[in-house]
PyMOL Python script that loads the backbone (N, CA, C, O; Angstrom):
from pymol import cmd

cmd.read_pdbstr("""\
ATOM      1  N   GLY A   1    -144.083 -20.924  46.678  1.00  0.00           N
ATOM      2  CA  GLY A   1    -145.236 -20.916  47.568  1.00  0.00           C
ATOM      3  C   GLY A   1    -145.478 -19.563  48.193  1.00  0.00           C
ATOM      4  O   GLY A   1    -144.750 -18.609  47.919  1.00  0.00           O
ATOM      5  N   ASP A   2    -146.482 -19.471  49.022  1.00  0.00           N
ATOM      6  CA  ASP A   2    -146.837 -18.184  49.627  1.00  0.00           C
ATOM      7  C   ASP A   2    -145.751 -17.685  50.566  1.00  0.00           C
ATOM      8  O   ASP A   2    -145.616 -16.479  50.772  1.00  0.00           O
ATOM      9  N   LYS A   3    -144.976 -18.599  51.139  1.00  0.00           N
ATOM     10  CA  LYS A   3    -143.949 -18.207  52.109  1.00  0.00           C
ATOM     11  C   LYS A   3    -142.573 -18.086  51.465  1.00  0.00           C
ATOM     12  O   LYS A   3    -141.569 -17.931  52.160  1.00  0.00           O
ATOM     13  N   GLY A   4    -142.528 -18.157  50.143  1.00  0.00           N
ATOM     14  CA  GLY A   4    -141.250 -17.996  49.468  1.00  0.00           C
ATOM     15  C   GLY A   4    -140.599 -19.296  49.065  1.00  0.00           C
ATOM     16  O   GLY A   4    -139.528 -19.292  48.459  1.00  0.00           O
ATOM     17  N   GLU A   5    -141.236 -20.423  49.397  1.00  0.00           N
ATOM     18  CA  GLU A   5    -140.637 -21.684  48.969  1.00  0.00           C
ATOM     19  C   GLU A   5    -140.812 -21.837  47.467  1.00  0.00           C
ATOM     20  O   GLU A   5    -141.766 -21.299  46.905  1.00  0.00           O
ATOM     21  N   PRO A   6    -139.922 -22.552  46.809  1.00  0.00           N
ATOM     22  CA  PRO A   6    -140.106 -22.789  45.380  1.00  0.00           C
ATOM     23  C   PRO A   6    -141.346 -23.643  45.159  1.00  0.00           C
ATOM     24  O   PRO A   6    -141.696 -24.481  45.990  1.00  0.00           O
ATOM     25  N   ALA A   7    -142.002 -23.419  44.031  1.00  0.00           N
ATOM     26  CA  ALA A   7    -143.176 -24.220  43.707  1.00  0.00           C
ATOM     27  C   ALA A   7    -142.743 -25.663  43.472  1.00  0.00           C
ATOM     28  O   ALA A   7    -141.713 -25.919  42.849  1.00  0.00           O
ATOM     29  N   VAL A   8    -143.529 -26.587  43.969  1.00  0.00           N
ATOM     30  CA  VAL A   8    -143.193 -28.002  43.832  1.00  0.00           C
ATOM     31  C   VAL A   8    -143.874 -28.569  42.596  1.00  0.00           C
ATOM     32  O   VAL A   8    -145.097 -28.511  42.466  1.00  0.00           O
ATOM     33  N   ILE A   9    -143.079 -29.114  41.698  1.00  0.00           N
ATOM     34  CA  ILE A   9    -143.642 -29.716  40.494  1.00  0.00           C
ATOM     35  C   ILE A   9    -144.356 -31.009  40.881  1.00  0.00           C
ATOM     36  O   ILE A   9    -143.846 -31.798  41.677  1.00  0.00           O
ATOM     37  N   GLY A  10    -145.532 -31.212  40.312  1.00  0.00           N
ATOM     38  CA  GLY A  10    -146.269 -32.427  40.588  1.00  0.00           C
ATOM     39  C   GLY A  10    -147.334 -32.233  41.649  1.00  0.00           C
ATOM     40  O   GLY A  10    -148.018 -33.186  42.019  1.00  0.00           O
ATOM     41  N   THR A  11    -147.485 -31.006  42.146  1.00  0.00           N
ATOM     42  CA  THR A  11    -148.545 -30.750  43.118  1.00  0.00           C
ATOM     43  C   THR A  11    -149.837 -30.452  42.382  1.00  0.00           C
ATOM     44  O   THR A  11    -149.858 -30.383  41.153  1.00  0.00           O
ATOM     45  N   ASP A  12    -150.916 -30.276  43.135  1.00  0.00           N
ATOM     46  CA  ASP A  12    -152.209 -29.958  42.532  1.00  0.00           C
ATOM     47  C   ASP A  12    -152.400 -28.456  42.396  1.00  0.00           C
ATOM     48  O   ASP A  12    -153.511 -27.985  42.158  1.00  0.00           O
ATOM     49  N   ASN A  13    -151.318 -27.709  42.548  1.00  0.00           N
ATOM     50  CA  ASN A  13    -151.388 -26.246  42.464  1.00  0.00           C
ATOM     51  C   ASN A  13    -151.770 -25.841  41.044  1.00  0.00           C
ATOM     52  O   ASN A  13    -151.046 -26.132  40.093  1.00  0.00           O
ATOM     53  N   THR A  14    -152.900 -25.174  40.908  1.00  0.00           N
ATOM     54  CA  THR A  14    -153.403 -24.801  39.582  1.00  0.00           C
ATOM     55  C   THR A  14    -152.438 -23.876  38.863  1.00  0.00           C
ATOM     56  O   THR A  14    -152.229 -24.004  37.657  1.00  0.00           O
ATOM     57  N   VAL A  15    -151.851 -22.942  39.603  1.00  0.00           N
ATOM     58  CA  VAL A  15    -150.929 -21.994  38.975  1.00  0.00           C
ATOM     59  C   VAL A  15    -149.691 -22.724  38.475  1.00  0.00           C
ATOM     60  O   VAL A  15    -149.207 -22.456  37.376  1.00  0.00           O
ATOM     61  N   THR A  16    -149.180 -23.644  39.280  1.00  0.00           N
ATOM     62  CA  THR A  16    -148.004 -24.411  38.873  1.00  0.00           C
ATOM     63  C   THR A  16    -148.313 -25.224  37.624  1.00  0.00           C
ATOM     64  O   THR A  16    -147.516 -25.275  36.687  1.00  0.00           O
ATOM     65  N   THR A  17    -149.484 -25.862  37.622  1.00  0.00           N
ATOM     66  CA  THR A  17    -149.885 -26.672  36.470  1.00  0.00           C
ATOM     67  C   THR A  17    -149.986 -25.811  35.220  1.00  0.00           C
ATOM     68  O   THR A  17    -149.509 -26.196  34.152  1.00  0.00           O
ATOM     69  N   ALA A  18    -150.606 -24.649  35.358  1.00  0.00           N
ATOM     70  CA  ALA A  18    -150.759 -23.759  34.208  1.00  0.00           C
ATOM     71  C   ALA A  18    -149.398 -23.308  33.711  1.00  0.00           C
ATOM     72  O   ALA A  18    -149.157 -23.265  32.504  1.00  0.00           O
ATOM     73  N   PHE A  19    -148.507 -22.971  34.635  1.00  0.00           N
ATOM     74  CA  PHE A  19    -147.171 -22.524  34.241  1.00  0.00           C
ATOM     75  C   PHE A  19    -146.439 -23.626  33.492  1.00  0.00           C
ATOM     76  O   PHE A  19    -145.808 -23.373  32.466  1.00  0.00           O
ATOM     77  N   LEU A  20    -146.523 -24.848  34.004  1.00  0.00           N
ATOM     78  CA  LEU A  20    -145.842 -25.965  33.343  1.00  0.00           C
ATOM     79  C   LEU A  20    -146.422 -26.212  31.959  1.00  0.00           C
ATOM     80  O   LEU A  20    -145.686 -26.518  31.021  1.00  0.00           O
ATOM     81  N   ASN A  21    -147.748 -26.081  31.826  1.00  0.00           N
ATOM     82  CA  ASN A  21    -148.371 -26.281  30.516  1.00  0.00           C
ATOM     83  C   ASN A  21    -147.884 -25.234  29.527  1.00  0.00           C
ATOM     84  O   ASN A  21    -147.616 -25.545  28.367  1.00  0.00           O
ATOM     85  N   VAL A  22    -147.769 -23.992  29.985  1.00  0.00           N
ATOM     86  CA  VAL A  22    -147.273 -22.925  29.111  1.00  0.00           C
ATOM     87  C   VAL A  22    -145.820 -23.202  28.743  1.00  0.00           C
ATOM     88  O   VAL A  22    -145.432 -23.055  27.584  1.00  0.00           O
ATOM     89  N   ALA A  23    -145.020 -23.602  29.723  1.00  0.00           N
ATOM     90  CA  ALA A  23    -143.609 -23.881  29.463  1.00  0.00           C
ATOM     91  C   ALA A  23    -143.457 -25.006  28.436  1.00  0.00           C
ATOM     92  O   ALA A  23    -142.604 -24.941  27.551  1.00  0.00           O
ATOM     93  N   LYS A  24    -144.292 -26.030  28.566  1.00  0.00           N
ATOM     94  CA  LYS A  24    -144.237 -27.142  27.608  1.00  0.00           C
ATOM     95  C   LYS A  24    -144.603 -26.664  26.213  1.00  0.00           C
ATOM     96  O   LYS A  24    -143.958 -27.039  25.235  1.00  0.00           O
ATOM     97  N   ALA A  25    -145.641 -25.835  26.120  1.00  0.00           N
ATOM     98  CA  ALA A  25    -146.077 -25.338  24.820  1.00  0.00           C
ATOM     99  C   ALA A  25    -144.990 -24.488  24.177  1.00  0.00           C
ATOM    100  O   ALA A  25    -144.736 -24.596  22.977  1.00  0.00           O
ATOM    101  N   VAL A  26    -144.351 -23.642  24.979  1.00  0.00           N
ATOM    102  CA  VAL A  26    -143.276 -22.793  24.458  1.00  0.00           C
ATOM    103  C   VAL A  26    -142.116 -23.659  23.992  1.00  0.00           C
ATOM    104  O   VAL A  26    -141.550 -23.418  22.926  1.00  0.00           O
ATOM    105  N   ALA A  27    -141.764 -24.654  24.772  1.00  0.00           N
ATOM    106  CA  ALA A  27    -140.655 -25.533  24.407  1.00  0.00           C
ATOM    107  C   ALA A  27    -140.951 -26.254  23.098  1.00  0.00           C
ATOM    108  O   ALA A  27    -140.064 -26.420  22.261  1.00  0.00           O
ATOM    109  N   GLN A  28    -142.210 -26.687  22.921  1.00  0.00           N
ATOM    110  CA  GLN A  28    -142.583 -27.365  21.681  1.00  0.00           C
ATOM    111  C   GLN A  28    -142.458 -26.419  20.497  1.00  0.00           C
ATOM    112  O   GLN A  28    -141.975 -26.810  19.434  1.00  0.00           O
ATOM    113  N   GLN A  29    -142.894 -25.172  20.678  1.00  0.00           N
ATOM    114  CA  GLN A  29    -142.808 -24.197  19.591  1.00  0.00           C
ATOM    115  C   GLN A  29    -141.351 -23.922  19.239  1.00  0.00           C
ATOM    116  O   GLN A  29    -141.001 -23.825  18.062  1.00  0.00           O
ATOM    117  N   VAL A  30    -140.500 -23.795  20.260  1.00  0.00           N
ATOM    118  CA  VAL A  30    -139.077 -23.552  20.018  1.00  0.00           C
ATOM    119  C   VAL A  30    -138.476 -24.722  19.249  1.00  0.00           C
ATOM    120  O   VAL A  30    -137.694 -24.527  18.319  1.00  0.00           O
ATOM    121  N   ALA A  31    -138.845 -25.937  19.644  1.00  0.00           N
ATOM    122  CA  ALA A  31    -138.321 -27.122  18.963  1.00  0.00           C
ATOM    123  C   ALA A  31    -138.756 -27.144  17.504  1.00  0.00           C
ATOM    124  O   ALA A  31    -137.971 -27.489  16.620  1.00  0.00           O
ATOM    125  N   ILE A  32    -140.010 -26.774  17.255  1.00  0.00           N
ATOM    126  CA  ILE A  32    -140.521 -26.757  15.879  1.00  0.00           C
ATOM    127  C   ILE A  32    -139.783 -25.709  15.056  1.00  0.00           C
ATOM    128  O   ILE A  32    -139.388 -25.973  13.920  1.00  0.00           O
ATOM    129  N   VAL A  33    -139.597 -24.529  15.620  1.00  0.00           N
ATOM    130  CA  VAL A  33    -138.897 -23.455  14.906  1.00  0.00           C
ATOM    131  C   VAL A  33    -137.469 -23.879  14.596  1.00  0.00           C
ATOM    132  O   VAL A  33    -136.985 -23.673  13.484  1.00  0.00           O
ATOM    133  N   ASN A  34    -136.791 -24.474  15.582  1.00  0.00           N
ATOM    134  CA  ASN A  34    -135.415 -24.907  15.359  1.00  0.00           C
ATOM    135  C   ASN A  34    -135.348 -25.992  14.294  1.00  0.00           C
ATOM    136  O   ASN A  34    -134.437 -25.995  13.466  1.00  0.00           O
ATOM    137  N   ALA A  35    -136.302 -26.908  14.309  1.00  0.00           N
ATOM    138  CA  ALA A  35    -136.327 -27.970  13.306  1.00  0.00           C
ATOM    139  C   ALA A  35    -136.529 -27.377  11.920  1.00  0.00           C
ATOM    140  O   ALA A  35    -135.903 -27.809  10.953  1.00  0.00           O
ATOM    141  N   ASN A  36    -137.409 -26.381  11.831  1.00  0.00           N
ATOM    142  CA  ASN A  36    -137.646 -25.736  10.540  1.00  0.00           C
ATOM    143  C   ASN A  36    -136.401 -25.006  10.065  1.00  0.00           C
ATOM    144  O   ASN A  36    -136.061 -25.062   8.883  1.00  0.00           O
ATOM    145  N   LYS A  37    -135.714 -24.318  10.982  1.00  0.00           N
ATOM    146  CA  LYS A  37    -134.486 -23.609  10.610  1.00  0.00           C
ATOM    147  C   LYS A  37    -133.445 -24.593  10.096  1.00  0.00           C
ATOM    148  O   LYS A  37    -132.767 -24.329   9.104  1.00  0.00           O
ATOM    149  N   ASN A  38    -133.321 -25.734  10.778  1.00  0.00           N
ATOM    150  CA  ASN A  38    -132.345 -26.735  10.364  1.00  0.00           C
ATOM    151  C   ASN A  38    -132.697 -27.294   8.991  1.00  0.00           C
ATOM    152  O   ASN A  38    -131.814 -27.501   8.159  1.00  0.00           O
ATOM    153  N   ALA A  39    -133.970 -27.535   8.754  1.00  0.00           N
ATOM    154  CA  ALA A  39    -134.402 -28.083   7.473  1.00  0.00           C
ATOM    155  C   ALA A  39    -134.128 -27.089   6.352  1.00  0.00           C
ATOM    156  O   ALA A  39    -133.681 -27.471   5.270  1.00  0.00           O
ATOM    157  N   ILE A  40    -134.397 -25.817   6.614  1.00  0.00           N
ATOM    158  CA  ILE A  40    -134.161 -24.782   5.601  1.00  0.00           C
ATOM    159  C   ILE A  40    -132.662 -24.654   5.331  1.00  0.00           C
ATOM    160  O   ILE A  40    -132.238 -24.539   4.181  1.00  0.00           O
ATOM    161  N   ALA A  41    -131.873 -24.674   6.393  1.00  0.00           N
ATOM    162  CA  ALA A  41    -130.423 -24.537   6.236  1.00  0.00           C
ATOM    163  C   ALA A  41    -129.867 -25.690   5.405  1.00  0.00           C
ATOM    164  O   ALA A  41    -129.015 -25.481   4.542  1.00  0.00           O
ATOM    165  N   GLU A  42    -130.347 -26.909   5.664  1.00  0.00           N
ATOM    166  CA  GLU A  42    -129.865 -28.061   4.911  1.00  0.00           C
ATOM    167  C   GLU A  42    -130.319 -27.990   3.460  1.00  0.00           C
ATOM    168  O   GLU A  42    -129.588 -28.398   2.558  1.00  0.00           O
ATOM    169  N   ALA A  43    -131.505 -27.481   3.236  1.00  0.00           N
ATOM    170  CA  ALA A  43    -132.035 -27.394   1.879  1.00  0.00           C
ATOM    171  C   ALA A  43    -131.256 -26.376   1.055  1.00  0.00           C
ATOM    172  O   ALA A  43    -131.161 -26.495  -0.166  1.00  0.00           O
ATOM    173  N   GLU A  44    -130.695 -25.366   1.741  1.00  0.00           N
ATOM    174  CA  GLU A  44    -129.982 -24.310   1.020  1.00  0.00           C
ATOM    175  C   GLU A  44    -128.544 -24.692   0.705  1.00  0.00           C
ATOM    176  O   GLU A  44    -127.870 -24.002  -0.060  1.00  0.00           O
ATOM    177  N   VAL A  45    -128.069 -25.790   1.294  1.00  0.00           N
ATOM    178  CA  VAL A  45    -126.680 -26.197   1.045  1.00  0.00           C
ATOM    179  C   VAL A  45    -126.546 -26.665  -0.396  1.00  0.00           C
ATOM    180  O   VAL A  45    -125.458 -27.053  -0.820  1.00  0.00           O
TER     181      VAL A  45
END
""", "prot")
cmd.dss("prot")
cmd.show_as("cartoon", "prot")
cmd.util.cbc("prot")
cmd.orient("prot")
C-alpha cells in the first residue's frame, strides 16, 4: 500500500489485480514449458 503495507490479495486494487493476472500468466507459461521439457525428455529415453 501507499504507507508500506503489503498489498492485500482480493482487494479491488487495480494494480494488485493486474499484478496477479500477470503472475498467473507467467506461472501458466512456466508450467507449459516444464510439461514440454518433461515430454521431450521422456520421448528421448
